[in-house]
N, C-alpha and C positions, 0 to 999 in steps of 0.2 A: 461477594462480588457477583454481578449479573453474568450468567452464562449466555454467551452469544455464539451461535453457530452460523457463520456467514455462508451465504449462497454466493459462489464466485461470480455468478451472473446477476446478482441481486442489485437492488437499488438502496439508496440511503433513506431511512425512515426518520424524518426530521422530528417526529413526535415520539420516537422510541425512547426507551430508558437509557440507551447508550449514546454518548455524544457522537455527532457526525464524523469527527476525525477518527475516533476509535472504530466506528463502523467501516470507514474507508480503509483504514489500516488492516482490519480483519479481512475485508474483501480482497485487497491486494495481496495479502499473505496467502489466502486460499488460491488465488490465481497463480502465484509463484509456485506454490506446492503442486498445483495441477499441471504445471509445465507450460503455462502460457508464454513465459519468457525464459529462455535458457540462461544459465549462468554466463556472465560476461556480456549479456545483452541488456539494453536499456528498457526500463518500464516506460509507459507513456509519459510525455512531458507534463509539467504542471498545468500548462494551458489546456492540454487535451483532457486531463482529469477534471479540471474546472468545468469544461463544457460537458463532458460525459456524465458527471455526477451532480452538476448544478450546485457546486459548492464555491465558497470564496477561496481565493488563492491561499490565504493564511491557513485555512482549514486543511487544504491539500498539503501544505508544507508541514503542518503538525503531524499529519498521517505519515508522511515520508520520514519525518524525524523518528517516529515510533519504529518504522522498519529498519532504520539505521541502528537505533538502540538495540533492536533484537538481532542484529547481525545479518539481516536478509538482503539489504542493499547497501551500496556505498555511493556517495554523491561525489561526482567529479565536477568541479567548478566549470561553468560555461558549457558543460556537456550533458549533464543530467544525472539521474539515479540509475545505477546498474545493479543487476542481480549478482549477488556474491555466490561463489561456489559453495556447495554444502560443506559444513564443518566435518572433518574426519576425526573420529575418535582415536586417541592414542593410547 
């Protein structure tokens, strides 16, 4: 697998070896880990991410789906995607 270290302030490399949705998911993950959005707060809307990164809405949705699968965000219908609190080890 290709090792990709995202720059939280980076841009999407459309010619890169990693698909744009994976790049966006990695960038958003890095921004969550950096604390750009606190737990319980929304990440930017799909529309804003489309504009900010120059991607199709379907690509942004795939990236958000990756974040949901990784347990970083939860999607609230008609409200958006919200950062989940960090998992606590038991």
